[in-house]
N, CA and C atoms of all chains as a GROMACS GRO file, in nm:
protein
  603
    1MET      N    1   1.530   2.348   3.093
    1MET     CA    2   1.386   2.329   3.118
    1MET      C    3   1.325   2.248   3.001
    2GLN      N    4   1.236   2.157   3.037
    2GLN     CA    5   1.169   2.076   2.934
    2GLN      C    6   1.031   2.130   2.906
    3LEU      N    7   1.002   2.132   2.775
    3LEU     CA    8   0.871   2.175   2.732
    3LEU      C    9   0.806   2.061   2.649
    4ARG      N   10   0.679   2.052   2.661
    4ARG     CA   11   0.602   1.957   2.572
    4ARG      C   12   0.513   2.043   2.485
    5ILE      N   13   0.515   2.007   2.358
    5ILE     CA   14   0.434   2.079   2.260
    5ILE      C   15   0.340   1.979   2.195
    6VAL      N   16   0.209   2.002   2.199
    6VAL     CA   17   0.114   1.916   2.139
    6VAL      C   18   0.051   1.994   2.023
    7ILE      N   19   0.075   1.947   1.902
    7ILE     CA   20   0.033   2.019   1.778
    7ILE      C   21  -0.082   1.936   1.718
    8LEU      N   22  -0.205   2.000   1.717
    8LEU     CA   23  -0.316   1.934   1.657
    8LEU      C   24  -0.323   1.965   1.511
    9PRO      N   25  -0.391   1.883   1.433
    9PRO     CA   26  -0.391   1.900   1.283
    9PRO      C   27  -0.469   2.012   1.237
   10ASP      N   28  -0.540   2.086   1.326
   10ASP     CA   29  -0.620   2.206   1.284
   10ASP      C   30  -0.543   2.340   1.304
   11GLY      N   31  -0.428   2.333   1.338
   11GLY     CA   32  -0.345   2.455   1.356
   11GLY      C   33  -0.331   2.499   1.502
   12ARG      N   34  -0.406   2.436   1.591
   12ARG     CA   35  -0.386   2.470   1.731
   12ARG      C   36  -0.277   2.389   1.791
   13PHE      N   37  -0.203   2.455   1.893
   13PHE     CA   38  -0.105   2.378   1.957
   13PHE      C   39  -0.092   2.427   2.103
   14GLY      N   40  -0.052   2.331   2.189
   14GLY     CA   41  -0.036   2.368   2.329
   14GLY      C   42   0.103   2.359   2.369
   15LEU      N   43   0.154   2.452   2.459
   15LEU     CA   44   0.287   2.450   2.505
   15LEU      C   45   0.274   2.427   2.664
   16TYR      N   46   0.353   2.337   2.709
   16TYR     CA   47   0.348   2.302   2.850
   16TYR      C   48   0.490   2.294   2.912
   17SER      N   49   0.525   2.371   3.012
   17SER     CA   50   0.643   2.351   3.078
   17SER      C   51   0.625   2.235   3.169
   18GLU      N   52   0.737   2.152   3.180
   18GLU     CA   53   0.722   2.025   3.254
   18GLU      C   54   0.804   2.026   3.382
   19ASP      N   55   0.884   2.123   3.402
   19ASP     CA   56   0.962   2.138   3.526
   19ASP      C   57   0.988   2.284   3.552
   20GLY      N   58   1.044   2.306   3.670
   20GLY     CA   59   1.066   2.454   3.707
   20GLY      C   60   0.942   2.527   3.756
   21GLY      N   61   0.962   2.652   3.778
   21GLY     CA   62   0.846   2.731   3.831
   21GLY      C   63   0.770   2.799   3.722
   22PHE      N   64   0.665   2.873   3.761
   22PHE     CA   65   0.584   2.930   3.663
   22PHE      C   66   0.651   3.040   3.581
   23ALA      N   67   0.723   3.126   3.658
   23ALA     CA   68   0.788   3.239   3.588
   23ALA      C   69   0.889   3.198   3.484
   24GLU      N   70   0.976   3.103   3.514
   24GLU     CA   71   1.073   3.060   3.415
   24GLU      C   72   0.996   2.975   3.301
   25GLY      N   73   0.894   2.909   3.338
   25GLY     CA   74   0.816   2.833   3.236
   25GLY      C   75   0.754   2.922   3.140
   26ALA      N   76   0.693   3.035   3.192
   26ALA     CA   77   0.634   3.135   3.102
   26ALA      C   78   0.730   3.195   3.012
   27GLN      N   79   0.852   3.227   3.065
   27GLN     CA   80   0.951   3.279   2.985
   27GLN      C   81   0.996   3.190   2.876
   28ALA      N   82   1.008   3.058   2.906
   28ALA     CA   83   1.049   2.962   2.804
   28ALA      C   84   0.941   2.955   2.697
   29LEU      N   85   0.817   2.956   2.738
   29LEU     CA   86   0.713   2.949   2.640
   29LEU      C   87   0.716   3.069   2.549
   30ALA      N   88   0.748   3.188   2.597
   30ALA     CA   89   0.759   3.314   2.522
   30ALA      C   90   0.872   3.300   2.423
   31GLU      N   91   0.981   3.240   2.466
   31GLU     CA   92   1.096   3.224   2.379
   31GLU      C   93   1.064   3.132   2.262
   32VAL      N   94   0.998   3.022   2.290
   32VAL     CA   95   0.960   2.924   2.190
   32VAL      C   96   0.867   2.991   2.086
   33LEU      N   97   0.773   3.071   2.138
   33LEU     CA   98   0.674   3.140   2.050
   33LEU      C   99   0.748   3.238   1.957
   34ALA      N  100   0.848   3.306   2.017
   34ALA     CA  101   0.929   3.399   1.938
   34ALA      C  102   1.010   3.325   1.835
   35THR      N  103   1.063   3.211   1.872
   35THR     CA  104   1.140   3.126   1.774
   35THR      C  105   1.049   3.087   1.653
   36LEU      N  106   0.926   3.040   1.688
   36LEU     CA  107   0.833   3.002   1.579
   36LEU      C  108   0.792   3.132   1.497
   37GLY      N  109   0.774   3.240   1.561
   37GLY     CA  110   0.744   3.362   1.490
   37GLY      C  111   0.854   3.403   1.397
   38ALA      N  112   0.981   3.386   1.440
   38ALA     CA  113   1.086   3.425   1.349
   38ALA      C  114   1.095   3.334   1.233
   39ALA      N  115   1.041   3.213   1.243
   39ALA     CA  116   1.042   3.120   1.135
   39ALA      C  117   0.918   3.137   1.043
   40GLY      N  118   0.835   3.236   1.070
   40GLY     CA  119   0.718   3.264   0.987
   40GLY      C  120   0.587   3.196   1.033
   41ILE      N  121   0.598   3.130   1.154
   41ILE     CA  122   0.473   3.065   1.203
   41ILE      C  123   0.416   3.167   1.299
   42GLU      N  124   0.332   3.246   1.249
   42GLU     CA  125   0.273   3.356   1.337
   42GLU      C  126   0.143   3.309   1.390
   43PRO      N  127   0.132   3.311   1.523
   43PRO     CA  128   0.004   3.276   1.586
   43PRO      C  129  -0.098   3.380   1.558
   44ILE      N  130  -0.223   3.335   1.538
   44ILE     CA  131  -0.331   3.433   1.521
   44ILE      C  132  -0.404   3.449   1.656
   45GLU      N  133  -0.372   3.360   1.747
   45GLU     CA  134  -0.428   3.380   1.880
   45GLU      C  135  -0.344   3.311   1.980
   46VAL      N  136  -0.304   3.379   2.083
   46VAL     CA  137  -0.229   3.317   2.196
   46VAL      C  138  -0.310   3.336   2.322
   47GLY      N  139  -0.345   3.222   2.381
   47GLY     CA  140  -0.413   3.227   2.509
   47GLY      C  141  -0.320   3.277   2.617
   48ARG      N  142  -0.379   3.328   2.724
   48ARG     CA  143  -0.301   3.376   2.835
   48ARG      C  144  -0.224   3.261   2.900
   49VAL      N  145  -0.098   3.291   2.929
   49VAL     CA  146  -0.019   3.182   2.988
   49VAL      C  147  -0.072   3.162   3.134
   50GLU      N  148  -0.103   3.039   3.162
   50GLU     CA  149  -0.171   3.007   3.290
   50GLU      C  150  -0.083   2.912   3.373
   51GLN      N  151  -0.110   2.915   3.502
   51GLN     CA  152  -0.048   2.814   3.586
   51GLN      C  153  -0.135   2.691   3.588
   52HIS      N  154  -0.066   2.580   3.596
   52HIS     CA  155  -0.136   2.449   3.600
   52HIS      C  156  -0.068   2.365   3.703
   53ARG      N  157  -0.160   2.307   3.789
   53ARG     CA  158  -0.103   2.225   3.898
   53ARG      C  159  -0.202   2.109   3.916
   54HIS      N  160  -0.151   1.991   3.916
   54HIS     CA  161  -0.237   1.876   3.950
   54HIS      C  162  -0.294   1.885   4.086
   55GLU      N  163  -0.409   1.834   4.108
   55GLU     CA  164  -0.480   1.839   4.234
   55GLU      C  165  -0.392   1.786   4.354
   56ASP      N  166  -0.321   1.681   4.319
   56ASP     CA  167  -0.248   1.617   4.426
   56ASP      C  168  -0.098   1.658   4.431
   57GLN      N  169  -0.070   1.770   4.358
   57GLN     CA  170   0.067   1.806   4.351
   57GLN      C  171   0.123   1.859   4.486
   58SER      N  172   0.042   1.933   4.555
   58SER     CA  173   0.095   1.981   4.686
   58SER      C  174   0.115   1.868   4.782
   59ILE      N  175   0.032   1.762   4.774
   59ILE     CA  176   0.053   1.649   4.858
   59ILE      C  177   0.185   1.576   4.819
   60ARG      N  178   0.199   1.559   4.684
   60ARG     CA  179   0.323   1.494   4.640
   60ARG      C  180   0.443   1.571   4.675
   61GLU      N  181   0.438   1.704   4.669
   61GLU     CA  182   0.553   1.787   4.705
   61GLU      C  183   0.582   1.767   4.852
   62GLU      N  184   0.481   1.772   4.933
   62GLU     CA  185   0.509   1.748   5.079
   62GLU      C  186   0.564   1.615   5.109
   63ILE      N  187   0.512   1.514   5.039
   63ILE     CA  188   0.574   1.382   5.061
   63ILE      C  189   0.715   1.382   5.024
   64ARG      N  190   0.747   1.440   4.903
   64ARG     CA  191   0.890   1.445   4.858
   64ARG      C  192   0.975   1.518   4.954
   65HIS      N  193   0.926   1.637   5.004
   65HIS     CA  194   1.007   1.712   5.098
   65HIS      C  195   1.023   1.641   5.225
   66ALA      N  196   0.927   1.561   5.269
   66ALA     CA  197   0.931   1.490   5.388
   66ALA      C  198   1.039   1.384   5.394
   67HIS      N  199   1.072   1.332   5.266
   67HIS     CA  200   1.174   1.231   5.259
   67HIS      C  201   1.310   1.305   5.239
   68MET      N  202   0.620   2.665   4.577
   68MET     CA  203   0.564   2.542   4.522
   68MET      C  204   0.569   2.551   4.368
   69PRO      N  205   0.624   2.454   4.299
   69PRO     CA  206   0.636   2.458   4.153
   69PRO      C  207   0.498   2.460   4.085
   70CYS      N  208   0.490   2.547   3.980
   70CYS     CA  209   0.366   2.546   3.896
   70CYS      C  210   0.408   2.549   3.753
   71ASN      N  211   0.348   2.456   3.676
   71ASN     CA  212   0.384   2.456   3.533
   71ASN      C  213   0.312   2.570   3.460
   72ALA      N  214   0.377   2.615   3.353
   72ALA     CA  215   0.320   2.719   3.271
   72ALA      C  216   0.255   2.655   3.145
   73VAL      N  217   0.136   2.703   3.113
   73VAL     CA  218   0.059   2.640   2.997
   73VAL      C  219   0.016   2.753   2.910
   74ALA      N  220   0.025   2.737   2.778
   74ALA     CA  221  -0.026   2.836   2.683
   74ALA      C  222  -0.089   2.761   2.570
   75MET      N  223  -0.206   2.807   2.522
   75MET     CA  224  -0.269   2.753   2.406
   75MET      C  225  -0.261   2.850   2.290
   76VAL      N  226  -0.222   2.807   2.178
   76VAL     CA  227  -0.190   2.894   2.064
   76VAL      C  228  -0.273   2.842   1.939
   77THR      N  229  -0.313   2.933   1.861
   77THR     CA  230  -0.375   2.896   1.736
   77THR      C  231  -0.298   2.966   1.626
   78ALA      N  232  -0.248   2.884   1.530
   78ALA     CA  233  -0.178   2.935   1.414
   78ALA      C  234  -0.266   2.921   1.294
   79ARG      N  235  -0.231   2.991   1.191
   79ARG     CA  236  -0.307   2.989   1.066
   79ARG      C  237  -0.285   2.847   0.997
   80VAL      N  238  -0.391   2.786   0.960
   80VAL     CA  239  -0.381   2.661   0.880
   80VAL      C  240  -0.496   2.663   0.775
   81GLY      N  241  -0.463   2.610   0.664
   81GLY     CA  242  -0.563   2.603   0.555
   81GLY      C  243  -0.597   2.734   0.493
   82ASP      N  244  -0.513   2.837   0.513
   82ASP     CA  245  -0.543   2.956   0.443
   82ASP      C  246  -0.452   2.965   0.319
   83PRO      N  247  -0.481   3.065   0.233
   83PRO     CA  248  -0.396   3.072   0.106
   83PRO      C  249  -0.246   3.079   0.135
   84THR      N  250  -0.205   3.147   0.242
   84THR     CA  251  -0.064   3.157   0.270
   84THR      C  252  -0.002   3.026   0.290
   85LEU      N  253  -0.065   2.936   0.373
   85LEU     CA  254  -0.008   2.806   0.400
   85LEU      C  255  -0.024   2.712   0.284
   86LEU      N  256  -0.145   2.729   0.215
   86LEU     CA  257  -0.164   2.641   0.103
   86LEU      C  258  -0.058   2.668  -0.006
   87ALA      N  259  -0.028   2.790  -0.022
   87ALA     CA  260   0.081   2.829  -0.117
   87ALA      C  261   0.217   2.780  -0.069
   88SER      N  262   0.227   2.766   0.062
   88SER     CA  263   0.360   2.720   0.111
   88SER      C  264   0.381   2.571   0.100
   89LEU      N  265   0.273   2.498   0.070
   89LEU     CA  266   0.289   2.355   0.047
   89LEU      C  267   0.374   2.344  -0.076
   90GLU      N  268   0.471   2.250  -0.073
   90GLU     CA  269   0.557   2.224  -0.188
   90GLU      C  270   0.468   2.184  -0.307
   91PRO      N  271   0.492   2.237  -0.428
   91PRO     CA  272   0.411   2.191  -0.544
   91PRO      C  273   0.408   2.046  -0.556
   92ALA      N  274   0.516   1.974  -0.542
   92ALA     CA  275   0.519   1.829  -0.562
   92ALA      C  276   0.433   1.767  -0.450
   93GLN      N  277   0.435   1.825  -0.332
   93GLN     CA  278   0.350   1.768  -0.227
   93GLN      C  279   0.207   1.792  -0.251
   94ARG      N  280   0.169   1.909  -0.306
   94ARG     CA  281   0.032   1.937  -0.337
   94ARG      C  282  -0.018   1.846  -0.443
   95LEU      N  283   0.063   1.820  -0.548
   95LEU     CA  284   0.022   1.727  -0.656
   95LEU      C  285   0.009   1.584  -0.599
   96GLU      N  286   0.102   1.549  -0.514
   96GLU     CA  287   0.094   1.412  -0.460
   96GLU      C  288  -0.029   1.390  -0.378
   97VAL      N  289  -0.065   1.486  -0.289
   97VAL     CA  290  -0.182   1.484  -0.208
   97VAL      C  291  -0.308   1.466  -0.301
   98LEU      N  292  -0.314   1.550  -0.401
   98LEU     CA  293  -0.438   1.549  -0.490
   98LEU      C  294  -0.436   1.416  -0.565
   99ARG      N  295  -0.327   1.375  -0.614
   99ARG     CA  296  -0.328   1.251  -0.694
   99ARG      C  297  -0.368   1.134  -0.608
  100ALA      N  298  -0.318   1.122  -0.488
  100ALA     CA  299  -0.349   1.008  -0.402
  100ALA      C  300  -0.501   1.010  -0.374
  101TYR      N  301  -0.562   1.131  -0.345
  101TYR     CA  302  -0.701   1.136  -0.307
  101TYR      C  303  -0.786   1.104  -0.431
  102LEU      N  304  -0.760   1.163  -0.541
  102LEU     CA  305  -0.848   1.150  -0.661
  102LEU      C  306  -0.837   1.005  -0.717
  103ALA      N  307  -0.717   0.949  -0.710
  103ALA     CA  308  -0.704   0.813  -0.756
  103ALA      C  309  -0.782   0.712  -0.668
  104ALA      N  310  -0.786   0.743  -0.540
  104ALA     CA  311  -0.857   0.657  -0.450
  104ALA      C  312  -1.013   0.677  -0.465
  105ALA      N  313  -1.047   0.804  -0.483
  105ALA     CA  314  -1.191   0.830  -0.486
  105ALA      C  315  -1.261   0.793  -0.615
  106TYR      N  316  -1.180   0.800  -0.720
  106TYR     CA  317  -1.235   0.768  -0.856
  106TYR      C  318  -1.150   0.675  -0.931
  107PRO      N  319  -1.136   0.553  -0.884
  107PRO     CA  320  -1.033   0.458  -0.949
  107PRO      C  321  -1.070   0.426  -1.084
  108ASP      N  322  -1.189   0.446  -1.131
  108ASP     CA  323  -1.228   0.405  -1.268
  108ASP      C  324  -1.209   0.522  -1.364
  109LEU      N  325  -1.171   0.635  -1.326
  109LEU     CA  326  -1.146   0.749  -1.417
  109LEU      C  327  -1.001   0.770  -1.442
  110GLN      N  328  -0.973   0.804  -1.562
  110GLN     CA  329  -0.828   0.838  -1.601
  110GLN      C  330  -0.794   0.971  -1.533
  111LEU      N  331  -0.673   0.976  -1.477
  111LEU     CA  332  -0.637   1.091  -1.399
  111LEU      C  333  -0.501   1.147  -1.445
  112ASP      N  334  -0.492   1.274  -1.463
  112ASP     CA  335  -0.369   1.340  -1.488
  112ASP      C  336  -0.366   1.467  -1.414
  113ILE      N  337  -0.256   1.500  -1.343
  113ILE     CA  338  -0.245   1.625  -1.268
  113ILE      C  339  -0.114   1.687  -1.298
  114GLN      N  340  -0.119   1.820  -1.324
  114GLN     CA  341   0.011   1.885  -1.350
  114GLN      C  342   0.004   2.023  -1.284
  115SER      N  343   0.114   2.078  -1.250
  115SER     CA  344   0.116   2.210  -1.191
  115SER      C  345   0.152   2.317  -1.298
  116GLU      N  346   0.081   2.428  -1.284
  116GLU     CA  347   0.106   2.541  -1.370
  116GLU      C  348   0.117   2.665  -1.282
  117GLY      N  349   0.246   2.694  -1.249
  117GLY     CA  350   0.260   2.801  -1.148
  117GLY      C  351   0.210   2.754  -1.018
  118ALA      N  352   0.116   2.839  -0.953
  118ALA     CA  353   0.060   2.805  -0.827
  118ALA      C  354  -0.066   2.718  -0.845
  119ARG      N  355  -0.111   2.691  -0.967
  119ARG     CA  356  -0.235   2.616  -0.987
  119ARG      C  357  -0.203   2.471  -1.016
  120CYS      N  358  -0.305   2.390  -0.987
  120CYS     CA  359  -0.294   2.249  -1.024
  120CYS      C  360  -0.399   2.225  -1.133
  121LEU      N  361  -0.357   2.170  -1.246
  121LEU     CA  362  -0.452   2.140  -1.354
  121LEU      C  363  -0.482   1.988  -1.346
  122ILE      N  364  -0.610   1.962  -1.344
  122ILE     CA  365  -0.657   1.824  -1.320
  122ILE      C  366  -0.735   1.780  -1.438
  123ARG      N  367  -0.705   1.663  -1.492
  123ARG     CA  368  -0.790   1.598  -1.588
  123ARG      C  369  -0.843   1.472  -1.526
  124LEU      N  370  -0.968   1.467  -1.501
  124LEU     CA  371  -1.036   1.353  -1.427
  124LEU      C  372  -1.142   1.305  -1.529
  125GLY      N  373  -1.119   1.191  -1.591
  125GLY     CA  374  -1.207   1.148  -1.695
  125GLY      C  375  -1.213   1.252  -1.807
  126THR      N  376  -1.334   1.303  -1.832
  126THR     CA  377  -1.348   1.407  -1.932
  126THR      C  378  -1.353   1.546  -1.869
  127LEU      N  379  -1.346   1.552  -1.741
  127LEU     CA  380  -1.352   1.680  -1.672
  127LEU      C  381  -1.219   1.751  -1.681
  128ARG      N  382  -1.216   1.879  -1.696
  128ARG     CA  383  -1.092   1.963  -1.690
  128ARG      C  384  -1.116   2.064  -1.585
  129LEU      N  385  -1.031   2.043  -1.477
  129LEU     CA  386  -1.043   2.124  -1.360
  129LEU      C  387  -0.913   2.202  -1.328
  130ALA      N  388  -0.926   2.304  -1.250
  130ALA     CA  389  -0.805   2.384  -1.208
  130ALA      C  390  -0.824   2.412  -1.057
  131LEU      N  391  -0.730   2.375  -0.978
  131LEU     CA  392  -0.731   2.407  -0.836
  131LEU      C  393  -0.638   2.529  -0.813
  132GLU      N  394  -0.697   2.636  -0.779
  132GLU     CA  395  -0.614   2.759  -0.759
  132GLU      C  396  -0.546   2.752  -0.619
  133ALA      N  397  -0.442   2.840  -0.609
  133ALA     CA  398  -0.363   2.841  -0.486
  133ALA      C  399  -0.444   2.871  -0.369
  134ASP      N  400  -0.550   2.946  -0.380
  134ASP     CA  401  -0.634   2.980  -0.270
  134ASP      C  402  -0.739   2.872  -0.237
  135GLY      N  403  -0.739   2.756  -0.312
  135GLY     CA  404  -0.827   2.652  -0.281
  135GLY      C  405  -0.953   2.645  -0.378
  136ARG      N  406  -0.972   2.751  -0.451
  136ARG     CA  407  -1.089   2.753  -0.535
  136ARG      C  408  -1.076   2.652  -0.655
  137LEU      N  409  -1.181   2.584  -0.683
  137LEU     CA  410  -1.181   2.489  -0.791
  137LEU      C  411  -1.263   2.537  -0.907
  138THR      N  412  -1.209   2.546  -1.023
  138THR     CA  413  -1.275   2.598  -1.141
  138THR      C  414  -1.283   2.487  -1.246
  139LEU      N  415  -1.388   2.500  -1.323
  139LEU     CA  416  -1.415   2.401  -1.427
  139LEU      C  417  -1.392   2.462  -1.563
  140SER      N  418  -1.317   2.397  -1.650
  140SER     CA  419  -1.296   2.445  -1.783
  140SER      C  420  -1.390   2.356  -1.875
  141GLY      N  421  -1.478   2.422  -1.940
  141GLY     CA  422  -1.580   2.345  -2.025
  141GLY      C  423  -1.707   2.320  -1.943
  142ASN      N  424  -1.771   2.204  -1.978
  142ASN     CA  425  -1.894   2.174  -1.916
  142ASN      C  426  -1.890   2.042  -1.854
  143ALA      N  427  -1.980   2.011  -1.760
  143ALA     CA  428  -2.011   1.883  -1.706
  143ALA      C  429  -2.137   1.836  -1.769
  144TYR      N  430  -2.134   1.725  -1.837
  144TYR     CA  431  -2.250   1.689  -1.919
  144TYR      C  432  -2.331   1.581  -1.848
  145ASP      N  433  -2.275   1.476  -1.804
  145ASP     CA  434  -2.357   1.369  -1.759
  145ASP      C  435  -2.370   1.379  -1.600
  146SER      N  436  -2.454   1.292  -1.551
  146SER     CA  437  -2.487   1.303  -1.406
  146SER      C  438  -2.366   1.268  -1.319
  147ARG      N  439  -2.280   1.176  -1.368
  147ARG     CA  440  -2.160   1.145  -1.289
  147ARG      C  441  -2.068   1.257  -1.277
  148GLU      N  442  -2.046   1.331  -1.386
  148GLU     CA  443  -1.961   1.445  -1.386
  148GLU      C  444  -2.024   1.555  -1.290
  149GLN      N  445  -2.150   1.573  -1.302
  149GLN     CA  446  -2.214   1.670  -1.214
  149GLN      C  447  -2.208   1.633  -1.068
  150GLN      N  448  -2.213   1.501  -1.044
  150GLN     CA  449  -2.200   1.453  -0.909
  150GLN      C  450  -2.060   1.481  -0.852
  151ILE      N  451  -1.966   1.447  -0.941
  151ILE     CA  452  -1.823   1.471  -0.896
  151ILE      C  453  -1.802   1.624  -0.868
  152LEU      N  454  -1.856   1.710  -0.952
  152LEU     CA  455  -1.837   1.853  -0.933
  152LEU      C  456  -1.906   1.903  -0.812
  153ALA      N  457  -2.019   1.834  -0.768
  153ALA     CA  458  -2.092   1.870  -0.651
  153ALA      C  459  -2.014   1.835  -0.524
  154GLU      N  460  -1.942   1.722  -0.532
  154GLU     CA  461  -1.879   1.673  -0.412
  154GLU      C  462  -1.727   1.723  -0.391
  155LEU      N  463  -1.668   1.751  -0.511
  155LEU     CA  464  -1.524   1.781  -0.505
  155LEU      C  465  -1.485   1.902  -0.426
  156PRO      N  466  -1.555   2.017  -0.439
  156PRO     CA  467  -1.509   2.137  -0.362
  156PRO      C  468  -1.494   2.110  -0.213
  157ALA      N  469  -1.588   2.054  -0.151
  157ALA     CA  470  -1.585   2.032  -0.008
  157ALA      C  471  -1.476   1.924   0.029
  158ALA      N  472  -1.473   1.825  -0.058
  158ALA     CA  473  -1.378   1.716  -0.028
  158ALA      C  474  -1.233   1.773  -0.043
  159LEU      N  475  -1.208   1.846  -0.145
  159LEU     CA  476  -1.069   1.901  -0.163
  159LEU      C  477  -1.040   2.000  -0.056
  160ALA      N  478  -1.136   2.079  -0.017
  160ALA     CA  479  -1.112   2.182   0.089
  160ALA      C  480  -1.072   2.103   0.221
  161GLU      N  481  -1.139   2.000   0.253
  161GLU     CA  482  -1.104   1.922   0.370
  161GLU      C  483  -0.968   1.858   0.355
  162LEU      N  484  -0.947   1.798   0.232
  162LEU     CA  485  -0.820   1.736   0.204
  162LEU      C  486  -0.698   1.830   0.218
  163LEU      N  487  -0.715   1.953   0.157
  163LEU     CA  488  -0.603   2.046   0.171
  163LEU      C  489  -0.592   2.103   0.310
  164ARG      N  490  -0.705   2.122   0.384
  164ARG     CA  491  -0.694   2.167   0.519
  164ARG      C  492  -0.609   2.069   0.598
  165ARG      N  493  -0.635   1.942   0.577
  165ARG     CA  494  -0.560   1.844   0.655
  165ARG      C  495  -0.414   1.841   0.609
  166ALA      N  496  -0.395   1.855   0.479
  166ALA     CA  497  -0.249   1.854   0.433
  166ALA      C  498  -0.178   1.978   0.483
  167CYS      N  499  -0.255   2.093   0.494
  167CYS     CA  500  -0.187   2.216   0.553
  167CYS      C  501  -0.161   2.196   0.701
  168GLY      N  502  -0.252   2.120   0.768
  168GLY     CA  503  -0.232   2.097   0.913
  168GLY      C  504  -0.105   2.007   0.930
  169LEU      N  505  -0.092   1.907   0.846
  169LEU     CA  506   0.030   1.823   0.856
  169LEU      C  507   0.156   1.902   0.828
  170ALA      N  508   0.145   1.989   0.718
  170ALA     CA  509   0.262   2.073   0.680
  170ALA      C  510   0.302   2.165   0.799
  171LEU      N  511   0.194   2.220   0.869
  171LEU     CA  512   0.226   2.313   0.975
  171LEU      C  513   0.295   2.230   1.085
  172GLN      N  514   0.250   2.109   1.119
  172GLN     CA  515   0.312   2.023   1.213
  172GLN      C  516   0.463   2.004   1.184
  173GLU      N  517   0.485   1.975   1.056
  173GLU     CA  518   0.625   1.952   1.013
  173GLU      C  519   0.707   2.072   1.021
  174ARG      N  520   0.654   2.192   0.988
  174ARG     CA  521   0.727   2.316   0.998
  174ARG      C  522   0.766   2.346   1.141
  175ILE      N  523   0.670   2.323   1.232
  175ILE     CA  524   0.697   2.352   1.373
  175ILE      C  525   0.803   2.253   1.427
  176ARG      N  526   0.792   2.126   1.385
  176ARG     CA  527   0.889   2.022   1.428
  176ARG      C  528   1.029   2.060   1.377
  177GLN      N  529   1.044   2.099   1.249
  177GLN     CA  530   1.172   2.133   1.190
  177GLN      C  531   1.231   2.251   1.257
  178THR      N  532   1.143   2.357   1.282
  178THR     CA  533   1.193   2.480   1.348
  178THR      C  534   1.250   2.447   1.487
  179LEU      N  535   1.163   2.383   1.562
  179LEU     CA  536   1.212   2.352   1.702
  179LEU      C  537   1.331   2.259   1.706
  180ALA      N  538   1.329   2.160   1.618
  180ALA     CA  539   1.449   2.067   1.617
  180ALA      C  540   1.582   2.141   1.576
  181GLY      N  541   1.562   2.248   1.498
  181GLY     CA  542   1.677   2.322   1.457
  181GLY      C  543   1.731   2.418   1.564
  182CYS      N  544   1.647   2.448   1.662
  182CYS     CA  545   1.686   2.550   1.766
  182CYS      C  546   1.701   2.488   1.900
  183TYR      N  547   1.639   2.372   1.927
  183TYR     CA  548   1.646   2.310   2.065
  183TYR      C  549   1.682   2.164   2.052
  184VAL      N  550   1.703   2.107   2.166
  184VAL     CA  551   1.727   1.962   2.171
  184VAL      C  552   1.593   1.893   2.168
  185LEU      N  553   1.570   1.809   2.068
  185LEU     CA  554   1.443   1.736   2.060
  185LEU      C  555   1.459   1.605   2.134
  186LEU      N  556   1.392   1.598   2.248
  186LEU     CA  557   1.405   1.482   2.340
  186LEU      C  558   1.313   1.364   2.294
  187GLU      N  559   1.198   1.398   2.246
  187GLU     CA  560   1.102   1.296   2.220
  187GLU      C  561   1.005   1.349   2.108
  188GLU      N  562   0.956   1.248   2.024
  188GLU     CA  563   0.863   1.286   1.919
  188GLU      C  564   0.769   1.172   1.912
  189GLN      N  565   0.638   1.197   1.913
  189GLN     CA  566   0.543   1.091   1.911
  189GLN      C  567   0.415   1.145   1.831
  190GLN      N  568   0.370   1.054   1.752
  190GLN     CA  569   0.245   1.083   1.680
  190GLN      C  570   0.131   1.015   1.759
  191VAL      N  571   0.036   1.091   1.800
  191VAL     CA  572  -0.080   1.046   1.871
  191VAL      C  573  -0.204   1.072   1.791
  192GLY      N  574  -0.253   0.975   1.722
  192GLY     CA  575  -0.366   1.001   1.626
  192GLY      C  576  -0.316   1.094   1.518
  193GLU      N  577  -0.386   1.214   1.504
  193GLU     CA  578  -0.342   1.308   1.407
  193GLU      C  579  -0.256   1.421   1.471
  194SER      N  580  -0.238   1.406   1.597
  194SER     CA  581  -0.162   1.511   1.676
  194SER      C  582  -0.013   1.465   1.684
  195LEU      N  583   0.075   1.568   1.680
  195LEU     CA  584   0.216   1.551   1.695
  195LEU      C  585   0.252   1.598   1.838
  196VAL      N  586   0.324   1.524   1.916
  196VAL     CA  587   0.361   1.555   2.052
  196VAL      C  588   0.513   1.562   2.048
  197LEU      N  589   0.574   1.678   2.089
  197LEU     CA  590   0.717   1.696   2.092
  197LEU      C  591   0.758   1.723   2.236
  198ARG      N  592   0.870   1.678   2.274
  198ARG     CA  593   0.930   1.724   2.407
  198ARG      C  594   1.069   1.789   2.371
  199ILE      N  595   1.095   1.907   2.414
  199ILE     CA  596   1.216   1.970   2.384
  199ILE      C  597   1.286   2.020   2.519
  200GLU      N  598   1.416   2.037   2.501
  200GLU     CA  599   1.494   2.094   2.612
  200GLU      C  600   1.536   2.235   2.573
  201CYS      N  601   1.496   2.337   2.650
  201CYS     CA  602   1.530   2.468   2.622
  201CYS      C  603   1.651   2.518   2.707
   0.00000   0.00000   0.00000
């Protein structure tokens, strides 16, 4: 599974799974956070892991499945 | 239907813990670069004493503590020195906050690169974007 991490200079960072389903993506994010925590990078706030889907994703999926 | 997972995280940056975690040489270099650029006409000397940085800027004798506090040894007599003292605390706080932010980016990059396959790394403005394979 591929993850994208965007680290802002003010200490905030975002984790985004780029493939797979929500459940395995959420698990991968949790593992990365645990890895960072073990390295002493302790988050002071973790937002709820959310699902994200582009507005046209269902259409793109249908088109892909149709082919 | 596939759905991506997204999490937003806030880590400590610019606090005494991370400030102290900056390498002493890195702290000195950041200070030296900033002060030399801001006050090119003043003689500058910076040394570390434990967790503190001792700064000689012109006739001013300053100490930057590990928690970011700036203290003055002696007095500021003329208007230039008083102006420098008025502007330095906020400027140094911002400078160190940014330095800590960059240090945090590097710590995250090194940690992830040591545990996962780093597929892509890109600097976008002041933000660092990584793509990893888990």
